[in-house]
N, C-alpha and C positions, 0 to 999 in steps of 0.2 A: 364683750361679751358679743355685741351684734357683728365683730372682725369674725371671731371662731366660728359662731354660727353661719354665716356664708360660705365660710371655707368648706366646713362641712356639708353643708347644702349643695355645693360646689362639687366636691368630690364623691359624693352618694351616686349623683347620678352618671358621671364618669365611669366610678366603678363601676356600675350595672351594665354601663354597654361592655366595660372591659368584660364581665363577664359574661353576657352574652355570646360575644365573639369567641370567648374559650372554649362555652359549650358549644356553640355552634361546629367549632373546629373539633371537638372531644365526639361531637356525635356521627361525623363524617370519619373520623378515625375509628372509630367502635364498628362503623357498620361495615366498613373496608377489611377491618379484622375477622370480623363475624362473617363475610364473604370466602376470604381466606381458609378459611376454618372449614367450609362448606366444599373448597376446591380440593383442600388437600391434608390428607393425616400428617403427613411429611411435616408440616409448619404447626399444626395442633398445639404443642407444646410452646414456642416461642410466641403464638398468640395468645395463648391462654394467660403466660407470664406479661404482657403487657397490655391486658384485659385488667388484671389484676392491679397491676400499678396505673392505668389510666382510671380506675373507678378508685382507687385511693385518693388520687388528688383531683377527681371531681369533688370528692366530698369535703377535699379541703377548702376547696374554693366555695362549694355552693355554702358551706358553714360561714366563711369569711367574707363573702362578696362586699358587703355593706361596708368595710371597713379597711377595703384596700385604699391606700395613700396614693394618688395619682398625681402629681406636682400638675402636668397638664397632660390636660385629656388627649391633645393631639397626639401626644407620646404613641409610639409602638409599643404593641403589648407585650417583645420581648424584654423591653427596658422596664417592667415594672417590677421593684420587691414588693411585699416578701414573696406573698402568694404564687404571681405571675413566675416567681424561681422555681416554685414547684413544679408548674407545667414543664419547665423546662429539662427539671430533672426526671418527668415521668415521659418526656421523650426523648431525652437521652438514649443510645442505645446499650442495651444489656450487654453483661457478658456474652461473650461466644459473639457478639456482633460488632464491636468498634471498639476501642478505644485509644484513641489519637488525642494528640496535642492535648492530654491532662498536663497541668500546673500543680506542681506539689511544693515543700517548703524546704528541700534539703539540698547539699550538692549534688546527692546521687539521683536528684531530678532534673539536672542540667544536660541538655543534648539536644538534638535534632528534633525528636517529637514534640521536646516542650519550652526549653531554652529560660526554665523555672526556676524559684528558690535562688538562693544567694549566689547568683553566675554573673561575674563580670568578665566579659571577654571570652575568649577563647579557653580551653582545655589548659590546664598546665601544662600535662602531657599528653599532648593527643596520640589516640590511637593509632597504627598505622595501617596503612590500606593493604590490600591483595599484593600476597608475593608469587612469584609464578615457584613452581614447584616441578621437578624432573619426576620423570615418570620411573617408575622402581624399576631396577632390570630383571626383578623375578615379583611380577605384581601380584602374584593368585589369580583365581579365576571365580567368578559368581554362575551359580547354575538356579535354575527353578528347578524344584523339589517335585516328582510326579505328585499327583492327585492319589488317593486311595485306592488301593486294590478292588478295595470292597465295594466303592462309589467313586466313581470317576469325577462325578460332579461335586466332592468334598475336597478341599484343601487344607485349609487354618481352619474349619469349620463355622469360628467366629470372626468378627474384627478384632484383630490383637491392640487393643487397648494396652492392658498391662502385661506381663509374663514374668516367668519365673521357671528355673531350672530346678526339677525337684530332684530327690535322692533316688528316683528309680530311673534316673537319667531322662526321663519326660519331660515335654516343657507344659506348663499350665497358662491357656490363654484367658484374659479374664476382661469382657465388655461393659457396655452401659445396655440396657435394655431397647432392643430395638425391634421394627416392624417383618425384619428379615435378616435372618442367618443362613448359613447350608446345612445345618442340624435341627431337628426336631425333638422333644424328652417326649417320655411317655406319656407325659399329660397333654398333649396337643401343641404345648407352646412353643415356640422356637428356645434355643438354648443361647446363653448367654458365656459362656463358658465351656473351655474343652480342654481337652488332655490330649498332646499331641506326641504321639512317638517318632522320634526322626528315626530309628533305625527301622521302620517298618512304612512309614507316612500315614499310619492309621491315627484316626482321630476318634473322638468320645465327647461326647455331649454331659456336660455338668451344670446341675442344677445351683440356684443360691435361691434365697428367700429376698433379698433385698438386693436395690440400684446399684452398683458398685461403680456407676461413672465419675470417673477421674479419682479415684480412689489414693491412699499412701497406702503403703505395705513394708513388710518386712518378714525375716523368718527368726520365729522366737527361741531360746534357747535348744529346747526341747525338738527342734526340727521343723514344725509347724510351719505353714507360710501362712499369714496373715493378711490380709487387705482391710483398711480402716477409712471409714467415710464412706462418702460417695452422695447421690443428689436423689430427688424425690422419685415416687412412684409414678409411674405412665399406666395407670389403672386402663387407658381407652385402649391400650396396645395390650399388655399382660394384665389381669387384676390377680396373680398369682406372686406379683414380687411387690415388696412393700418399700416403704421409707427409707433408704441409704442413708441419708447425713450423718446419722451415729451409729450408724451398723459397724459390727466389728464379728468377718468372716474369718475363718480359721480351716485349713485343709492340711492332710496329714499323708504323707507317702513314703514308704523305705524301700531303700535298697534291698531287702532280703525277703519283705512280708507284701508277697505281689495281689494277697486279699484286698489291700489298700487302694490298688489300681482302680480309675474310675470311679470311684466314691464320692458322692458329692459334698459340696461345701457344708462345715456345721456352723450352725448358726444358733445357739443356744439363748440366744437374746442379750448376751453383752452388749452395753450402749459405753462409748466414752462422752464424755463430760459434757461437750458442746457439739454443735452441728459440725462440720468440715467438710469441705469439697477444696481438692485440690492442696492437700497437706502432706507433708514428708514427714517420714518417721525416720528414726536413727535407733538402733538398738547399742545399747549400753555396756560398759564393764561386768554390772552387777546384774545383768540378764534384763532389766527392765528396758520399755521402749519409749523414747522422747519424740514426740507426736506434735508437729507444731503447722501452724498457719492455717488456711483455708476460707473459703466461704462459708457464710452461716445458711445461705438460700438460694446462689446462685445469681443474684440481681447485682445491680451496676457495683462494680468495686470504687469508683468514684465517690459512695455514699458509704461513709463508716460505718453506718449502724447495718450495714449487709456484710461488713466483714470480722474474721476473726481472729484479730492478730495475737494471739496467746499461744502459749505450750500445755500439753497435757501430759503425765505419766501414765503408761501402764505397766502392770507389774511382770514377772515372769511368767504369767498363764495369761499375759493380754489380755487382763481386767484392768478397768479405769481407778484410779487415783478418786477420780470424782472432782477433781479441781483444776480450772484452767486458769494460768496466770499469764497475765500481761507481758509481753516481749517489743521491747521498746525499739529494736533493729526492725522489727516487723509491723510496727503501727506508723513509725516516723517515713517509713519507704510504702503506704500504701499510694496506688491501688497496684504496685509492682510489687507485692508482698507475699505470693503464694508459691507453693511448689519450692521454697528455697533451696539452694544446694547446703547441707549436711556433710560434714565428717567429723571421724574422731581419729582426736589426736593422740600423738605417744604418752602425754600425761594426763587423759581422760576428760581432757574439754574437749568441747565441739568449737569445730571452725565451723561460721554461719554466716554464706552467702545469702544478698537478695538484692535485684534490681544491681545495684554498681555496687554498693555496699558490703564490708564484711566486718565480722567481729569476733574473738574467741571469747565461748562464754563457757561458765562454770555453771552447770545445770546443780549440783548441789547446793551452792550459796546461792543461785540465780541471781549471779552477776555477770558483768562484762569485764573480762579480764584486761583484754586488750582491743581499742578499735583499731584498726587496719585501715590503710590508705582506701580510697575509692580507686575502682578498676576502671580503668580509661576505656573510652569508646560509646556505644551503644548500651539499652538494657539488655541483663543478661537471664534474666528470670521472667517467669510467666507474665504477659501472653509473648514475648519474645526470647523464649528461654534460647540458649544456646548447649552446649554441655558441659560437665564439670567430672572432671577424674582426679583422685587420688592416688598419684602416680608410685609404682612399686616400692615398697617397704623392706630395708634390709638393715642387718647390725653395722654393717660397712659407715653408715654414718649415725651409728644409735638412733635407728628407726626413726628417723628426722621426716616429718611429712611434707610434703612437694604435691602443691596441688596445681592444675593447671583449667583453666576457663576460656572455651572459645565460642566464636558466635555469637548469635542476639541480635536485635533491631532497635528500630528506631521509636514505633508506634503499633499498635493493634489497627493494621489496616491494609489492602488486598496491596497498595502500592507502598508498604513501609520498605525502605530500604534495611540490608541484613547490614551483619558485621563479620568483616574478617578477621577480626583482629582476634587474639587470644592473650590471656594473662596469666606468668607462673608466678605462683610466690611459696615462699616457706616460711609460713607465720610463725614459727617460733623462733628463728632467728631476731637477734636483738635490734633491726632495725630493719623491719622486713619490706619489702617494697615487690611492687609487680615487675616482671622481666616481661616484655613487650614482644610478640612475634605474630605474624600471622598466615592464614591460610590461603589457598591460590584463588579462592573467592568467598563474597560473605555469604553467609549461612546462616538461618532460623533452622530451630529443631534438629541439628545435627546433634547426633551423642557419640562420645567416645566409649568402648570398651576395652579392657586391658587384655592382652595376650601372655600365656605362659611364658614367650621368649623376653619380656618387659617390654614390646612395643605397644600401640593406642592405635585402635582402627576407629575413625570417624565415618559414618555413613549417615545417610537420610537427610531429610530437609528440605528447603527452598531457598533460593539467591533473592526474589521480591515476597512480601508477605510476613503474615505475622500467623500464629496459635489461633484458633478459632475455627466456625465453619464457612468454607469457602473465603478463607480469608489467605491464600497461598496463590503463586504461581513460580513460572521459573524453577522447575524442579531441580535440585541438585543430585546427580546422579554417581557422581564421581566417588570411590570411594579413596580415601584419604587414609595416609599412615606415617604417624608420627613416632620418630624413633627419640626418646627423652636423654637418653647416654650421648648422643650427638651437640655438636657446639650450635649455639644459635646462628640460626640462619641456615642450617641444614637438616634439621630435621625433618622435613615435612617432603614426602613423594608420592605419588599418584598411583591407584590402583586401579582395576577393570572398572566398566562405567555398566550400569545397570540400564536394563530396556524400559524400564519404566520406572513410575514414580513413588517415591514414599515422603508423605506429606506429614499433618497432623494422626497422630494416635496410629503411630510407627513403633516398635520395638527392634533391639538387635541384643542377640544376649551369645555367650559361648557354649559351645556345646561339648561333652566328655570328649567326643574325640578330636577336639583343639580346631573344628571347624564354627563358624560364625554362622549363626541363624539369623537371617532377617525376616521380619514381616508386620503385618498390618497397615495401616493408611486408608483410614477413614472419615475424610476431612468434610464430610457433608452431615447434616442434622441425624436424618435416618439413610439405609444404604441406599448406594447408587449405583448399579450394573452396568448404565448407560450415560457417557456423558450426554450433560445440555447443554449446549454453547449460548452464550449471553444472555445468562441468568445472573442477577443480584441476590443472595451473594453466591459466588459462582459456582458453580458444580460441571466445570472442566472436569473434573478428575475423581474417577471413580472410587467405589468401597474394595477394598484392595484382599481376595483370601490367598492369593498366589504365596508360595513359602519358598524364600531364597536362601542358598548356602554360599557363605563365600569361603573356599579356602586359602587358607593366609601363604603367605610366600613360605614359609617353614612345612609345608606339608605340599608343593607344588614343584614340579620337576624330578630330578633327581633326589630332592629330598623326601619324595612321598613312599620311596622305600628304605629311609633309615628311620625309621619309628623304634624308641627302647620296646622290649618286649616283657612278656612275662614279669611285670611287676607283683613285688607280692611286702605290703606290709604288715608288720610285727604287730600291729595294733589299728583299729580303726575309730579309737575311742582316745582321743590324746587331750591334754590341761598344757595351758599357756602359761608353761612355769618353767620353764629354764630346763624340761625332762626332753628325753631322748626317745627316738623309735628307729627301727632299720628299714631298708628300703632295700631289694634285693629285684635285681633286672639283668634282661639281654641285653646287651649294646652293640650295635654296627664295629665293627674292625676298624681299628684306624681313627676310633673315637678320641677326641681333645679333652673334651669338657662335659660335667655335667650338674645342673642344677634341680632343686625341689622347690617347689614352689606351691604354698597353700593360698587355697584361691574361695573368693567368695562374690558369686555373680550379685547377688542383692534382689530387689526388687524393682523392674523396670517399666518405665511410663513416662509418656511424652519428653522423651530424651533425657531423664533422670536415672538414675541406676544407684536407688537407695542401697546404703551399707556397702557397695562394693568395692572390694581390697583386696590387694595381692602381696603375701611375703614371701620372700625369696628367703627359705630358710639356711643355717648355717649347717656343714655337712662336714665328716672328715670318713677318709677310706677311698675316696676315688682312686682308680689305677688309670691313668691314661693309655689309651690304647686296646685293654682287658674287654674282652667281651662278655665275661661276667661279671657283673657289679653288686658289693655289698657295699652302701654308706649306711653310715649313723646320723641320724639328722637330728637337730637341737631345735627344740620349739621357741618361741618366741619368749622373752622374759615374764609376761604379763599379760592379761587381759585387756588392757589399754591399745594393745598392738593388735590381740585376736580377740575381739569380745566372742563372748560362746556362740555356737550355734553349728550350722551344717557347712563344710570346705568342702572343696576337690583339691585333692592331691596329684599335682601333673610332675613327673618325672621328663625334663629335657634332657639331651643329649645334645650337643651342638646345636641348639637350638631346639629340635625338633621335638615335640612332646610325645610323650607315653599317651594311650588310652588315660583319661584323669578317673581316679577313685574317690567317692563320695567318704569323708570322717566326719565324725562330730566331736568338737572341741568344745570341754567343758571349762 
């Protein structure tokens, strides 16, 4: 007993000394944090979170300081388990600060940023480095759209964190609570959402009730635009906006009812089952919404208690089933588990990709149908998100899905390298495998948008850095054009180069006229209008309110005068059951081919285009060279290929699109 008593008496003073050192250290940190609060409102949110974490750790230390086991009293504080480990967790940077060199337990955690998990030697299939791409002979053009004629100081109105093309042809921008935007609401608070009319460049602020910071979203089958999840209230900035972690926001617009224009978000109080920040949303064939992943509280994702690696189902009215179900691919890929890439396949199952891992998942049975190979290269999802596109579907190959994922990065840090490689996979092949390709340079936060001619435009992002506030540099400003129909090695070409950065919180989406709208870039915690060099996190890049239009090659040069015109649809209420409708239009003389595309732009945020898809429909009746055309168009055979919701019909003649028209697919 004497030996035991001596050991306890020896450990107790050592533990006390350690606790005292910890308390002194934390007191200094608290004073520094409090000073930061007084100096700047911009840092207040992050500081409050840090204070909460530190206080929690202080309580743990205070409650247990006499039972800390210290084998050697001279040992440094950072080496002491387990209570000292809590301090290290408290000091670990929170989400949006840094997430580097995290060590996980799966093959998907092997890479530049970690080299952990069951890794032995280099990857079996190393990802290719950058590949030079030729300049496109008809690159298209970029132009900055003019400010509102009503107010020359207003452009996008709000930072464009989320976006969607609505049935009235206008674009909805959705942002988080900010201490500045370009629009004030009737209640005197700043607007955090706006409705932008590309036809006039006019913008109207839209109120909402809950903080939509980094939400997910989709269109319901009835056409309503839905934003799901978000983040905590910032009542010191705006006391009228509440907690968004479980919020569901609805917005209705119409191609025929102009009275809906400018109306506020509807928030009747419906909630999702569990808090979600950075959730992905997929509309299912049965009109339900599959909502997956997210953070429970916005804190350190290397600690599982902060994470929500589950999914839940919302019914066709956008109301939660009230049950969150564990999802193994999300759980095992923590902390790189948020904003997964999800695509609906032609058999009704889902392709789910997160980090570097992929699988085919059956929602109805809650089972993994087939694990897919890891994608070589760096991390591809948050906080090193690249972009993912479901390439155009058609009956020519039975609507077989073909998925392209490009870009990414090594870890969440301003000096992280980015990945130039792309992987393309046909997940329903008997033996699916990634076909590797690469862009001309590494790009994080790069996003791909389908065009009506079947090509994909890639814009935005950085060559060095990651997602998060002040964590990116070396903006990638050159437009990339990808043609999936060309042979491997010949698919990439370059378009025009922008004059300014589009980094974290940027968006791109196709408009009815076939041009691409590019907006956003708000890589700081609160809006910044003038760069402040030499700051950590970086404040080298401002909040971008300018809106850019990219005119693709098919509308450039001589093509600008070759649009089909006078498009008339026999019906705008369509059904994905193999039924037909007719399209009449005028075509330029000497035309050689015509196509009809059914297009869904989806919910755009953080370089994800949730639910984005395009289907080339079968047609008959085309007459080469005729200037007056009538086509019989056949809808897809089932809802797995075109799930219910709003779509745009684009008629293209020799690759040049007519002005698109919204339809409803039931």
